[in-house]
N, C-alpha and C positions, 0 to 999 in steps of 0.2 A: 057217564055210563060206558063210554068207549074206553076210558082208562081202566075201568073195572074189568071189562071184557078182555083187554090185553093182559092184565094181571092174571086173570083166570086161565087164559090160554097158556101163559108162561108156567103157571103152577101145574098144569096138566102134564107138561113135558118133564117135570122133575121126577126123579125116581122116588118112590114111596119110602125106600130105605133111608133116604137122606133126612127125613123128618124123624124116623124111628131112632136113629143114632143119637139124637139129642134128647129125646124123651125117655129113652130106655132106662138110663141111670144117671141122673144129674150129679151124682157124687163120685163119678169116675173121672180121674184126672190123668194126664200124661205122667209117666214115671219121673221125668226130669222135674216137673212141677212139684211132685211129691218130695223128691230129694231136696229141693230148694226150701221146703218148709222147715228143715232141720238147721240148727245153728252149726257153725264150724266146730264148736266145742262138742256138740252132740255127735256130729259125724266122726270126729276124732275118737271119741269114746267108743262108738260103735265099731270103728275100724280096729281099735285096740282089743276090744272084746272078741272080735271076729277070729283072731288068731287062736283063742283059747276056748271058744264056745261053739259047740256043734249046732245048737239051735239057731244062733245068729247066722252062722255060715249057711244053713239050710234056707233061712228066710231071705238072705241076700241073694243066694243063688236062684231061688224061686222068683224074686222080684226082677232080677236081671233078665229073665225070659219074658217079662210082661211088657207090653207097650203102654198099657194104661193100668192104673191102680184104682180098684174099687175100694173106697174108704170105708165101706160097710162090710167088706168081706171078712170072713173068720180069720184068715191068716194075718190081715192087717191089724184087726182088733186084738188078736192074741199076741202078736209081736209087740204091740204097744204096751200091753199089760206086762209082758215079759221084760221089756226094757225098763219099765217102771220098777218092777220087782228087783232088778239088778242095779237100781239107782243110776242108770245111764241117762234117763230123762225123768222129770218130775210128772206127777199126775196132771198138773195144770198145763204143762207143755204138751203132754199126750193129747189132752182135750183140744188144745189150740191147733195142733198138727192135724187132727182129724176133723176140724171144722169144715 
């Protein structure tokens, strides 16, 4: 009972926001983790397309301003569809990246 009381006291002093951060959207990951989901070949193809494609430049610019990436956001889903339509990544890889 004493251990439980100590744990309860400890939990009372934690800010409520600390729990909300984890429960808010479990499909949000750091930008670096998102980048690591792509293969070197895919990143090379994206970089090559970046020079010629305004949509890809816009997405890369938008992502560079983000600290975390919401895998369910419209920009991420639409960009994966776009990369698939340009044959930069396959549909299976897009699904794997968005897992």
